[in-house]
C-alpha positions as CSV (number, residue, x, y, z in Angstrom):
1,M,2.1,210.4,52.2
2,A,4.4,211.0,55.0
3,K,7.9,209.4,54.7
4,A,8.7,206.6,57.2
5,V,11.3,207.7,59.8
6,R,14.3,205.6,60.0
7,G,14.6,203.7,63.3
8,A,10.9,204.1,64.1
9,T,10.2,200.5,63.7
10,I,13.1,199.3,65.9
11,G,12.0,202.0,68.4
12,L,8.4,200.6,68.5
13,I,9.8,196.9,69.1
14,Q,11.9,198.3,72.0
15,S,9.2,200.2,73.4
16,A,6.6,197.3,73.3
17,A,9.4,195.0,75.0
18,R,10.1,197.3,77.6
19,L,6.3,197.8,78.4
20,S,5.5,194.2,78.3
21,R,8.3,193.5,80.6
22,T,7.2,196.2,82.9
23,A,3.5,194.7,82.9
24,L,4.9,191.2,83.5
25,A,7.1,192.5,86.2
26,E,4.3,194.0,88.0
27,R,2.3,190.6,87.8
28,L,5.2,188.6,89.0
29,L,5.9,190.8,91.8
30,A,2.4,190.1,93.2
31,H,3.8,186.3,93.7
32,G,7.1,187.5,95.2
33,L,9.2,187.3,92.0
34,Y,11.4,189.8,90.2
35,A,11.7,190.0,86.6
36,G,13.9,187.6,85.1
37,Q,13.2,185.1,87.6
38,D,10.4,183.7,85.6
39,K,12.8,182.4,82.8
40,I,14.8,180.2,85.1
41,M,11.6,179.1,86.9
42,L,9.8,177.9,83.5
43,A,13.1,176.6,82.0
44,L,13.2,174.3,85.1
45,A,9.7,173.4,84.8
46,S,10.4,172.3,81.3
47,E,13.2,170.6,82.2
48,N,14.1,170.1,86.0
49,G,17.6,169.5,87.1
50,Q,19.8,171.6,85.1
51,T,23.2,173.3,85.8
52,P,23.6,177.0,86.0
53,S,25.7,176.8,82.8
54,Q,22.9,175.1,80.9
55,L,20.4,177.7,82.1
56,A,22.7,180.5,81.1
57,N,23.0,179.1,77.6
58,L,19.4,178.6,77.4
59,L,18.6,182.0,78.4
60,G,21.3,183.7,76.4
61,V,22.9,185.5,79.7
62,R,25.9,185.2,81.3
63,P,26.5,182.6,84.0
64,P,27.1,185.2,87.0
65,T,23.5,186.5,86.1
66,V,22.2,183.2,86.3
67,T,24.1,182.2,89.4
68,K,22.8,185.5,91.2
69,T,19.2,184.8,90.3
70,I,19.4,181.0,91.4
71,N,20.8,182.2,94.8
72,R,18.0,184.6,95.3
73,L,15.1,182.0,94.2
74,T,16.9,179.4,96.5
75,S,16.7,181.9,99.5
76,Q,13.0,182.4,98.5
77,G,12.5,178.5,98.6
78,F,11.6,178.2,95.0
79,L,14.7,176.1,94.1
80,E,17.3,173.9,95.6
81,K,20.9,172.9,94.6
82,R,22.1,169.3,94.6
83,F,25.5,168.3,93.9
84,S,26.6,165.6,91.5
85,E,27.3,162.4,92.9
86,D,30.0,161.9,90.1
87,D,31.4,165.3,90.4
88,G,31.1,167.2,93.5
89,R,31.9,170.4,91.9
90,R,28.8,170.3,89.7
91,A,25.6,171.5,91.1
92,Y,22.1,171.1,89.4
93,V,19.2,173.1,90.1
94,F,15.8,172.0,90.9
95,L,12.4,173.3,91.7
96,T,11.3,172.8,95.2
97,N,7.5,171.9,95.8
98,E,6.9,175.5,96.5
99,G,8.5,176.6,93.2
100,E,6.4,174.0,91.4
101,Q,3.3,175.6,92.7
102,V,4.5,179.2,91.7
103,I,4.8,178.2,88.1
104,R,1.0,178.1,87.6
105,S,1.1,181.7,88.7
106,I,4.0,182.6,86.4
107,E,2.0,181.0,83.4
108,K,-1.0,182.8,84.5
109,S,0.8,186.2,84.7
110,V,2.2,185.5,81.1
111,R,-1.0,184.9,79.6
112,K,-2.7,187.7,81.3
113,T,0.2,190.0,79.9
114,E,-0.1,188.7,76.6
115,K,-3.7,188.9,76.6
116,L,-3.5,192.8,77.3
117,A,-0.8,193.2,74.8
118,L,-2.8,191.4,72.1
119,K,-6.2,193.1,73.1
120,G,-8.0,193.8,69.8
121,F,-6.0,191.5,67.7
122,D,-7.8,188.7,65.9
123,K,-6.2,185.3,65.6
124,K,-4.8,186.0,62.2
125,D,-3.2,189.2,63.2
126,Q,-1.7,187.4,66.4
127,K,-0.4,184.6,64.2
128,L,1.2,187.2,61.7
129,L,2.7,189.1,64.6
130,T,4.2,185.9,66.0
131,Q,5.6,185.1,62.7
132,L,7.1,188.6,62.0
133,L,8.7,188.6,65.6
134,N,10.3,185.2,65.0
135,K,12.0,186.6,61.8
136,V,13.0,189.7,63.6
137,E,14.6,187.6,66.4
138,A,16.1,185.0,63.6
139,N,17.6,188.1,61.9
140,L,19.2,189.8,64.9
141,S,20.3,186.5,66.5
142,G,21.8,184.9,63.2
143,V,19.9,181.8,64.0
144,P,17.4,181.3,61.1
145,V,13.8,180.0,61.9
146,T,13.1,177.1,59.9
147,E,9.3,177.1,58.2
148,E,8.6,174.3,60.6
149,E,9.5,175.8,63.6
150,D,7.7,179.0,62.5
151,E,4.4,177.0,62.1
152,D,5.0,175.4,65.5
153,M,5.6,178.7,67.2
154,T,2.4,180.2,65.6
155,E,-0.1,177.2,66.3
156,D,-1.0,178.4,69.6
157,A,-1.5,182.1,68.5
C-alpha cells in the first residue's frame, strides 16, 4: 500500500476551494457581481443595515477591503450608505431594491455551484463532508464548533 504524501490533504482542500471559488465567480459574473461581493450581499440579506466594521468582522477581512467592495456595490446600485442620525461619522450599509432582487440570483448561483461540487455524493456523504470541513475550519480558526452547531450546519446537507 502506498504511503500517504504529507500535505496532500491540505493541497486537496486548497484546490477544491480554489475551483469552487472560480466556478461560483463565473456564475456571479453573469449577474454583474465579482468574487467576494456575494459575501457582503448575503450578510446584508441576513441583517440589513450593518456598519463596514461589522461586515469586516463578520467576514474575517480587513476594513479597507470591505470599504472598497461596498463602494463598488454602491456604484453598481446594489447598496446604499446611510449616515447615523446620532453620529454623522458612522455609516450603515443597506441593500437597495435592486440589491434585494440580486440576492435570489446569488443564492441560486451558490446552490448550483454546490450541486456541481457535490455531484455523485449521497446525502450521508454530504453530511459527513460538511461535518469534517466544519472541524477543519474550527481547527484552523481556533474557534471550536460545538456538537449543536455541527448538527445545525449539517441539517440542510
